[in-house]
C-alpha positions as CSV (number, residue, x, y, z in Angstrom):
1,M,144.0,-61.5,82.7
2,L,143.4,-63.8,85.7
3,I,140.5,-61.7,86.9
4,R,138.9,-61.9,83.4
5,R,139.3,-65.7,83.5
6,I,137.6,-65.8,86.9
7,Y,134.8,-63.7,85.7
8,L,134.3,-65.8,82.6
9,S,134.4,-69.0,84.7
10,I,131.8,-67.6,87.0
11,A,129.6,-66.4,84.1
12,F,129.8,-69.8,82.5
13,F,128.9,-71.5,85.8
14,L,125.9,-69.2,86.3
15,S,124.8,-69.8,82.7
16,V,124.8,-73.5,83.1
17,L,123.0,-73.2,86.5
18,L,120.4,-71.0,84.9
19,A,119.9,-73.4,82.0
20,L,119.4,-76.3,84.4
21,T,116.9,-74.5,86.6
22,E,114.9,-73.3,83.5
23,C,114.5,-76.9,82.5
24,A,113.0,-77.7,85.9
25,H,110.9,-74.5,85.9
26,Y,108.2,-75.8,83.5
27,P,105.6,-77.6,85.6
28,V,104.4,-81.1,84.6
29,A,100.8,-81.1,83.4
30,P,98.6,-81.6,86.4
31,T,97.2,-85.1,86.9
32,L,93.5,-85.6,87.7
33,N,92.6,-84.1,90.9
34,P,91.1,-86.5,93.5
35,P,87.3,-86.6,93.6
36,L,85.8,-84.0,95.8
37,S,82.7,-84.1,98.0
38,N,79.7,-82.3,96.7
39,A,80.1,-79.6,99.4
40,Q,83.7,-79.0,98.3
41,K,82.7,-78.9,94.6
42,N,79.8,-76.5,95.4
43,A,82.1,-74.1,97.3
44,I,84.6,-74.1,94.4
45,F,81.9,-73.6,91.8
46,E,80.4,-70.7,93.8
47,R,83.9,-69.0,93.8
48,M,84.2,-69.8,90.1
49,R,80.8,-68.1,89.4
50,T,82.0,-65.0,91.3
51,E,85.3,-64.9,89.4
52,I,83.5,-65.4,86.0
53,N,81.1,-62.6,86.7
54,S,83.9,-60.3,87.7
55,Y,85.6,-60.8,84.3
56,L,82.6,-60.4,82.0
57,G,83.3,-57.5,79.7
58,V,87.1,-57.5,80.1
59,P,88.6,-56.9,76.7
60,Y,90.6,-59.4,74.7
61,R,94.4,-59.0,75.0
62,I,96.7,-61.8,73.8
63,G,98.7,-63.3,76.7
64,G,96.7,-61.1,79.2
65,L,95.7,-62.3,82.6
66,S,94.2,-59.2,84.2
67,M,91.2,-56.9,84.2
68,K,93.1,-54.8,81.6
69,G,92.7,-57.7,79.1
70,M,93.0,-61.4,78.7
71,D,92.8,-64.2,76.1
72,C,90.7,-67.3,76.3
73,S,93.3,-69.5,78.1
74,G,94.1,-66.6,80.4
75,L,90.5,-66.4,81.5
76,V,90.4,-70.2,82.2
77,W,93.8,-70.2,83.9
78,R,92.8,-67.2,86.1
79,V,89.4,-68.6,87.1
80,Y,90.8,-72.0,88.0
81,H,93.8,-70.6,89.8
82,D,91.9,-68.0,91.8
83,A,88.8,-69.9,92.6
84,A,90.1,-73.5,93.0
85,G,93.9,-73.1,93.5
86,I,94.5,-75.3,90.4
87,E,97.4,-74.4,88.1
88,L,96.5,-75.3,84.6
89,P,98.8,-75.0,81.6
90,R,98.7,-71.6,80.0
91,S,97.7,-72.6,76.5
92,S,94.3,-74.0,75.3
93,N,96.2,-76.7,73.3
94,N,98.0,-77.9,76.4
95,M,94.8,-77.6,78.6
96,H,93.2,-80.0,76.2
97,L,95.7,-82.7,77.3
98,I,94.7,-82.8,80.9
99,G,91.7,-83.8,82.9
100,E,89.0,-86.4,82.1
101,S,87.3,-86.6,78.7
102,V,83.6,-85.6,78.8
103,Q,81.1,-86.8,76.2
104,Y,79.3,-84.3,74.0
105,G,76.3,-82.8,75.9
106,K,77.3,-84.4,79.3
107,W,79.0,-81.3,80.5
108,N,78.9,-80.1,84.1
109,F,79.6,-76.6,85.4
110,G,83.3,-75.8,85.2
111,D,84.1,-78.3,82.4
112,L,86.6,-76.9,79.8
113,L,85.2,-76.8,76.2
114,F,87.6,-76.8,73.3
115,F,87.3,-75.4,69.8
116,S,89.4,-75.3,66.7
117,I,89.0,-73.8,63.2
118,N,91.3,-76.5,61.9
119,D,91.9,-80.1,62.8
120,K,95.6,-79.7,63.7
121,K,95.4,-77.8,67.0
122,I,93.1,-76.5,69.7
123,T,92.7,-72.8,69.2
124,H,90.0,-71.8,71.7
125,V,88.8,-72.7,75.2
126,G,85.9,-71.7,77.4
127,I,84.3,-72.8,80.7
128,Y,80.9,-74.5,80.6
129,I,78.4,-72.7,82.9
130,G,75.2,-74.6,82.2
131,A,72.1,-74.5,79.9
132,N,74.3,-75.0,76.8
133,R,76.2,-71.8,77.6
134,F,79.9,-71.1,78.2
135,V,82.1,-68.2,79.1
136,H,85.1,-67.4,77.0
137,V,87.1,-64.5,75.5
138,S,86.2,-63.3,72.0
139,I,88.7,-61.3,70.1
140,S,86.0,-58.8,69.1
141,D,83.8,-58.7,72.2
142,G,86.1,-59.6,75.1
143,T,84.9,-61.9,77.9
144,I,81.3,-63.0,77.1
145,I,78.8,-65.8,77.5
146,S,77.9,-67.6,74.3
147,S,75.6,-70.5,73.4
148,L,76.9,-73.8,72.2
149,E,74.0,-73.8,69.8
150,E,75.5,-71.0,67.7
151,P,76.5,-72.6,64.4
152,Y,80.2,-71.4,64.7
153,Y,80.6,-73.2,68.1
154,E,78.7,-76.3,67.0
155,M,81.0,-76.6,63.9
156,S,84.3,-75.9,65.7
157,Y,83.7,-77.9,68.9
158,K,86.5,-80.4,69.5
159,G,85.9,-81.8,72.9
160,A,85.6,-81.2,76.6
161,R,87.7,-82.1,79.7
162,R,86.6,-82.2,83.4
163,I,89.2,-80.9,85.8
164,I,87.1,-80.8,89.0
165,R,85.5,-84.2,89.7
């Protein structure tokens, strides 16, 4: 009986400890990164281009973060993490809460573009690559480059955020 009480006490203690560490586990959304020099930005953008090109054609997979498959926020997370060492939130809706707002049409390479089919929540994200084009993950086509001039993206565009400044 005494041994059982000791085990239960230890189990309770470990449960409380685990619960407390889980609360601390979730990172706070990153604040704006300090401005970088043009040389620093160019080096990051070159690494981002390489990362983006390596993921073109990777199929859609909800929650995925690998060459086997990824979703839209997984692509953005992976490119920023691997090319710039920046830890973004894992969902497009939470990504929309960070960085610096960018006016429509004033996008720079690397800006995050957000879309939604309803007004309640951001449901899609991509990375602006220039010339009114962005890379993203389509459910049907996987990782692709699309034009912002396509009616669907014009209609569902909800904003842009700049992470690298």
